[in-house]
N, C-alpha and C positions, 0 to 999 in steps of 0.2 A: 791601325785598324785592320782587321782581317775580314775577308769576304768568303762566304761559302754559298754555293748555288745548290739548292735542292730542286730536283726535277719533278718531284711528286711528294705526296703527303708522307709516304713511307720513308723517303730519304730525309725529310724534315724530322720525323720522329727518331730515326736512327742516329742522326747527328746530335739531337738533343739528349738521347739516351746515353751516348758516349760522354757528353758533358756531365750529365747527372752522375755517372759513375765516378767522376773525378772530384765532385764537389765535397766540401768540408763544412762542418757546423759554422754558423755565423756568416756564411757567405750570402751575398745579395745579388740578385740578377734583375735588371730592369728590362722589360720586354715591351717595345713600342712598335707601332705600325697601324695602318688603317684597319677598319673593320674588314674581316675576311683575309687578313694578311697571314694568318696561321699561328697567332699567339697561343691560343689554347691548345692547338695541335702540338706545338713546340713544348708546352708545359706537360702534356701527356707523356711525351717521350722522356722529358726530364724526370718525371715521376717514376717512370719505368726504370730509369737508371739509378734511382734512389731506392728501388725495391718496393715501391708503393703498389699494392694489389688492388685497391679500390678504383672505381671509375672516376676519372678526373674530368670535371666540367667547370665552366666559367663561374666564378663567384660574383657575378654582376650585381645581384640584389643583396647579397650578404656581405660584400666587400672582402671578407677573408674566409677561406676554407683551409682547414688543417688536415693533412694526410699523414699517416704513419708508414714509414719504410725503415731503412737502416738508420735514418734520423728523420725528424719531422720535416715536412714540406709545408710552408706557409704560402698559399697561393692567394695573392691579392689582385683584385680588379678594382682600381680606384677611379674608374670612369665617372661614377656617381659623385665623386668628391670634387669635380671641376668647380672652380670658383669658391671652394670652401677652404677655410683656414683651420679646419678641425683636425687635430692630432688624435688619432684613435689608438695611441700607444705604439706607434711604429717602432720606437727604440726597443721595446720589449721583444718584438719579433726579430729585429735586426741583430740583437745581441743574445737571442735565445739559442737553444740547442740545435736548431735546424737551419734549413736553407729557405730564404725568402725569395719568391718570384713576384714581381710587381708589373702587372699589365697597366698601360696608360700612365707610366711613372711621371711623365711631364706635369701631371696635375698635382703631384706632391713633391716636386723637386726640392723645395725648401726643407723637407723632412728627411731627404736621402742621407745615408751615411757618407763619410769622406771617401770611402773606397767601395767599388762595386763593379760588376760587369754589365756594361750597357749593350743591349742587343736591339738592333733595329731590323724589322722585317718588312720586306717590300714584295708585293705581288707583281711578278714579272709577266705572268700569263695565267691561264686558268689553273695550271698545275705547278708552275715553276715559282720558287721563292728565292729572293736574295736575302741572305742573313749576314748582317754586318755586326762584328763583335769589336767593341771598343773597351779595352781594359782601363779602368780608373783605379790606379794603384798597382804596386809591384806584385802583390799576391795574385792579382788577376792577369798580369802579364805572364807570370809563370804558369797559370792555369791554361792560358791560350797556347803556350809552348807545348805543354803536356798534351793538349787536345790535338795538336798537329802531328804528334809522333805516331 
């Protein structure tokens, strides 16, 4: 597991943007943390790294929002699926042409693919965030190595 400390929102977005620049089609990122931990801010940076021009905001009520950049970004907020066994076609997104980011992924853990990048965000202070990256699978271990260079 790798740790990154972001001292402000800009550092969170810059870190996520660097990650976004490295992502490839069919990659899945889970993004977990309490309310206000910075999950949507992180996703905005990721989208920038993927070349998304549209404003990114949380898809809380729609579950999934799709953005176009150098490849599609499928942004999921599955908070509303807590205690639900409903499969909304997750595999179609995970095996699609884009990158999938899942906020509150613990709620759909049984639907997650075998490999993905698990990111845990923790609010350390009003501005500072701890970002823990746990690669699940070899391709994500390589991704973390690239990110550190």
